[in-house]
N, C-alpha and C positions, 0 to 999 in steps of 0.2 A: 901303615895300617889305616884303612879307610874309616872315617868317623861316621857313626850312625846319626843321621839327622832325625831330630825329634819332630814328631808330627805337631804342627801348630794348630791349635783349635781356636777358632774365632768365636768368642762369646757374643752372641747377639742380644742386644738390649731389648727387653719386651716392649712392644709398641703399645702405647697407652690408648685405650679405646676412646673414641669420641662419638658425639651425637650432634646432629644438626639442631639448631635452636627451634626451628619450626617443628621438627619431629618431637623434641622434648616438650614443647607446648601442647602438642596434640596428645602425647602420652599422659601428661599430668592433667589434661582437661582444664586448662586455664588459659589466660590471655598472655600474649607476648609481653605486654607492658608489666603485668604482675610478675612474670618469670624474670624479666630483666631487673626489676626492682629488687627481687630477692637475690639475684646474682650480683648486685652492686656491693654487697657485703664482702664477697670473696674475690671479685674481679672489678675493683673500682675504676681501673684505667680504661677498660674497653667493654664494660657491661652493656652499654647502649649501642655498640657497633659490631660486636663479634657475632659471627654466624655459626660457629661450632664451639661446643664446650666438651670437656672431658666427662667421662662417666662419674668420676669422683665429684666434680662440680655439680653434675646433674643430681646425684644422690643428696648432696647438701641442700640444694634448692628444693628438692622434693620434700625433705624433712621440714624445711622452713615453711613451705606452703601447706603442710598438713594442718587441718583445723584442730583446735584443742577440744578434747572430749569433755566439756563441762557437764553435760547431763549425766554422763557415766560417773563422774566424781560425786555429784550430788546424790545419785542413787546409792553409791557405796557408803557415803557418810550417813544417809538415812538408815541403811541396813545395819551399820555398825551401832548407831545410837539405839535402834530398837533392840538389838541383841544385848547391848550393855544394860538397858533398862530391864529387859526380861530377866537377865542374870541377877541383877541387884534385887529385883522383887522376889525371885525364887530363893535367894540366900536369906532375905529378911523373913520370909514366911517359914523357912526351915528352922531358923534360930529362935523364933518366937515360942514361948511356952504355951501349953494348952490353955485356952480361955473358955470359960463356961459360955454356954449359948446365950444366957440372959445378960452377961456382962458385955458392955460395949467398950471398945477402945477409945481413948480420948482422941478427939479430932486434931489431926496434925495440920498446922498451917503450912502452906507451901512456902518454900524459901523465897524471900523477896529479892528480886533482881534489882541491881542498881540501874538508875535511869541511863538510857543511851548505851547500855551494855549489849554487846553483840555476841551471839553464840559462835562457836567454832565454824559451823556450817555457813552462817551469815557472813562471817569475816572472810572465809574462803571465796564465797560467791562475790562479795564486794571487791576483794583484791583482784579476782579474775576479770570482773567487769571493767575495773579501772585499767588493768593491763591491756585489755582489748581496745579500750578507748585510746590509750597511748600508742599502741601499735598502729591503730588506724590513722592517728594523727601523723605518725612517722611516714606511713605510706603516702598520705596526702602531700606531705612536704616533699617526698621524693618525686612524686608525680609533677609537682609544680616546678621542681628543679629541672627535670627532664624536658618538660614542655618549654621552659624558658631557654634552656640550652639549645633545643631544636630550633626555636624561633631566632635565637641569636646567630646560630650557624647559617640559617637560611638568609637572614639579612646580610651577613658578611659575604656570602656567595653572591647575592644579588648586587651588592655594592661593588664587588670585584668585577662582575660582568659589566656593570654600568661604567666603571672607570675604563675598562678595556675598550668598550664601545666608543666612549668619548675620545680616546686617543686615536682609534681607527677612523672615526668620523672626521676628526681634525685633519688627519693625513689625506683622506679622500678629498676633502674640500680644498686642501692645498694643491693637490694634483689637478683638480678641476679648474682652479683659478689660473693655473699656468697656461691653459689652452687659450685664454683671452689674449695673452701676449704673443701667441703664435699666429694670430689672424693677420694676414697681409691686406693692406688697404686696396680697394678696387681702383684700377686705372680709369681715368675719365676718357670717354670715347670722343674724339674730335669729329665734328660734323663734316661729311663729304659734300662740299659745295661745287665741285667741278663736274660739269656736264661733259662727259667724254665725247659725245656725238658732236656737240657744238665746238669743242676744242679741235676735233679732227677736221671739221669743215673749215674752220678758220685757218688752221695750219695749211691745209691743202689749197685753200684759196690764195693764201699769200705765196705759196710755192708756185702756183700756176701763174700768178702775175710775174713772178721773177723769171720764169722759164719761157714765157711767151715771147716770140720774135717782135721786135719793134717795127712799126710801119714806116 
């Protein structure tokens, strides 16, 4: 009996969406340096060298770079205080008994605040201001580290190139010095002091005397 083969279904893993760093910077309307500083918290190993980030990393950086809405908080606190004060005054006026027109209420002294006491609104503003100062100091420290690491890498690369050139230069000079040993000395040219014409005349004269008949 033939066995029925089950259809094998290949489950494809979803591809994680990515975005270029330069496009992320343009979308957030910020600088690449600020973007990489915010990225350092989630990608400390390659935050200053990566060119592509995931959509999830982009969203985290976008939330980090969003400015805190301090004015909105202050306005909300002021509105709440005004509402509370209005409610308290309304309740006090409602609970007071009817007072004749000629009778005056005793003057109430405002509660004395302790020296250096801060209201809730002032405390929130102060804490927010100090937090901004601390975050700014952290950003400055990160900037200094990034600049220092960049200069350190640049100097290391420069020194590596310099060492490589020193080795190559020494090799080239060694090859150049070998040519001095390959030069052959010039042979001295002996002067030609024999006059061919005179020698021929002398030899022919001697031969003529030897071959002439004697008288």
